[in-house]
N, C-alpha and C positions, 0 to 999 in steps of 0.2 A: 480480511481483505481479499477480494476476488473479482476478476472481470468475467462477464458473461461469455462463455465460449462460443465460437461460430459468429460472433458479432464483430463487425468491423468498427474499431474505435479510432476516431479521427482525433486531431489535436483539440478541437472544439469540444468533442465528446469528453475528453479526458480532463480538460480545464473545468467543465461543468460538474463532472463527477467529483473531481479532486477537490474543489471548493467545499461541497457538501460533506465529502468524507472528512476533510481535515477540520472542518468546523466542528464535527461530532467528536473529534479527538482533541479539541481545544488547543489547536495549533495556532499560533499568531499568524496574521496576514495569510490566510489560507490561499488566495488567488495568486499572490505574489510567489508563494511557496511552490505550489504546483507548477507554475509557469516556469520558475528557475530550474526545478527538476527536470522538466521537458526540455529546457534549453541544454542542459547538461547532457542528457541522453541523445538529443537529435544534432547537437552541434549547431544550433541556431540561436540567433538574438531574439529578444522578446518581440521586437518588431516583425521578425521573420515568422515567428509563431502565428501572428495575426494575419500575415499574407498567405499563410499556408494552412488555415482553419480546417480545410477539408482533407488534408493530407492524412492518410491512415498510418497507424503505427504497425510495425511487424510484430511478430510474436516475440522476437528477441527483444525489441525495444520495450514491450510491455513487461516482460520478465525483469529487465533492468529497472523499470520504474517501480515494480513491486518491492525489489531489494531497497532502493533508495527511500521509499515510502515506509518501510518497515523501520529503517534506521531513524527516520524523522519522528515517527510516532513512538519510538522507544525513548525520545528525549535527546537524541543526538543533535547538537546545533546544526542548522542548515549550512552554515558557513563551512563547518568541517566537512560535511557531506559533498559540498560543491568543490571544496579545496581553495576558495577564495572568498573575498567580501568586497564590498564597495566602501571605499573611504574617501569622502568628497567626490572628486572626479577620477579617482584612482583604483584601479583593480589591484587589490592587495592579495598575494598568495598566501594560503595559510595551511598549517597542519595542526594536528590535535594537540601539539605540544606547546603552542604559543597562544596568548590571550587575543580574543576576538575584539578588535577595535569598536568602540561605541560612539554615538553621536555626540557626547559630551566632549570626546577627544577631538572631534571635528571642530568644536567650538573653541577649544584650546588653541588649535592651529589657526584657525580664523583670526582670533584676536591678535596672535603674534604677527601675522601677515598685515593686519590692518595697522597695527601700531608702528610697523617698520616699512610700510609701502613706499615711504619716501626715501628709503635706503635699499630698495629692492634690487638696484644694479651695483650696489657697493660690494667689497670683498669682506664680508663678515665671517666671524668664526662662531659656529653654532653647535651646541652640545645637546644631544638626545640621551637622557639617563634612563636606562630601562627600556631599551627600544622595542623589545617583543617582536612583533611582526615586522616592524620597520616602517609602519604606516606614517608616523610623524616625521621620520627622516625623509621618506619618499616625497611627502608633500612640501615640506620645507627646502628640501635640495632642489625640487622643480621650481618652486617660486623664487627662491633666491640663487639664481643660476651662476652668479659669480662668487657665491660664498662657498665656505667649506663646512660641511655638515659632518660632525663625528657622532657616531651612534655607539653606546656602549651597554653592556648587559653581563650579568654573571653567569647566565644560562646558555650552554652550547646550542640548544635547539633555537633560542632566539637569534643568537649569532648567525647561524647557518640560514634561518628563514629571512632575516634582514639582507643578508648577502644576495640571497636568491631574487629578492624584490628589488634590490639595487641594480642587479644585472638585467632583470626583466624590464625595468624602465630606463636601462642604458644611461644611468646617471653617474658622470665621471667625477662629480664634486662631493661624493658621499662615500664614507668608509665605516667600517664597524670593527670593533675589537672588544675583546673580554676584559672586563674590569669589575672588581667587587667594590662598589661605590661605599659601602658602609665600613671598609678597611683601607681603601686606597683612594687617592685623588688623582684625577687626570692631569696631565702635564699641560703647561701653558694657560692662558687666559681666554675667556670667550665673552663674545658680545651679547649672546642670547643663550641661555640655558633652559631647556624645556624638558618637563618630566610628568608622567602619569604613573607614579610609583604604586606598589601594593599598599592600599590604604584602608582594606576592610579589616576591622578588629576581629580578633580570633573568635570571640564569642558570637559575633554576627555572621561570620563565615560559615559557622556551623548550622545556621538557620536558612542559607541561600537555597534557591530552588535547585531541583535535581539537575536540570539543564546547565545552570551556571556552574554547579560543581563538576561538570565534565570538563571544564577549563583547568589549566594547571594552576594548583594551589599557590605556587610561589608568585605567580603574577596577581593573585588577588589579596593575599593577606600577609602581614609581616610576622604572623604568629604571635602578636602581642596586642598593643592597644591601638594599632593603625597609625601610629606617629612616629615610629622609628626612623623611616627615611627622612621626614620632615626635620627631625632633630639633627640628623647628619647633615642635611643640606643647609640648614641655618648656620652650622659651625664651619662649614667649608666654602659656602658661596662667595663670601667676601675675598676669599684667596684665589678663587678661579674665574671670577668676573672681571671684565676690564673696569676701568673707573666709571664709565657711563653704561655699563652692561646691565641687563636685566634678566630676571628669571621668570618663568611662567610655569605654574604647577596646577595640575588638577588635584582637587581634595574631595573627601566624602561628606556625606551628610553630617551636619553638626560638628564638623571639624574646624569650620572657619576661625572661631575664637581662639582655639588652641594653638592652630598653626600660625595664626597671626601673631600671638604672643612670643612665639619662637623666633620669628624674624624681626619683630620690633625691639626684642632684647638685644639684638645684634646690630641695631642702628639703621635697619631698613625701613624705608617708607613703602607702604604696601597698599594695594587696592584689590577689591574683590568683585567678581562678576557672577551674576546668577545665571543658572541654565534655563532651558525652556519650561521646567517644572518649578521655576522660582526657588531653586535651591542654590545657596552659595557654593559654587562649583570650581572657579578659576581664581587663584591667588596670584599675584604678580607684584613685582617691585616697580617703583616709578622714579627712575633716574633718567629723566630726559631733559 
């Protein structure tokens, strides 16, 4: 990758060049990717990029762009390069040691908010198990402003990243602490429990793309059959949910039947929602 020397490169020039370059490198969403990298370097929003199409880049800015493009084309997720990602309407700060939130998890949050919109202003107790970056916690704490949202995780990196995001969004109704959900149970009872646990079976984990494998293993797989956390949840949820409380969980491909059986055997009535790829993705209890 090289830029022609002695040529003035404007924002528009870089965008057009970058789209072509990233397409050849098989990078997803090439236009969005090059624009986000430019935003990062120039300290501009995407709208401001368009309003400054003719602005030339300095040699230092071009050098910075080369470095970021090299990281991107070597397979590093752009979210880690930027240090943040978009989750619903929220900017979620990220580091390389936490999982990158996906659109399926946005769906998980949207379902919770839709089901409880009539209780939006009530003082609910909400638990986010395996908080990772804190994306779920941030979205729920902002939507349910009068509620208390508690985030837990076993990983110190997740704890610190979630706390950073809570502080960044100035949320006073959210907190985070360390807890090993496979060995311990949270104190008290909750009206809503939400989780996107590690659900990729170990045999499938080994076949993931190199880019996904750059994310922390502990956030992706349970090092077993993918059902470890659901077994634990099925055993403890009746003890930590209120009488009318509900759980909402993200599940993996082809896990709906297995996970359903775990909760049905504990007396829960459950429902399942499919994602945008028609995959059974969200399982939740139905105690309304």
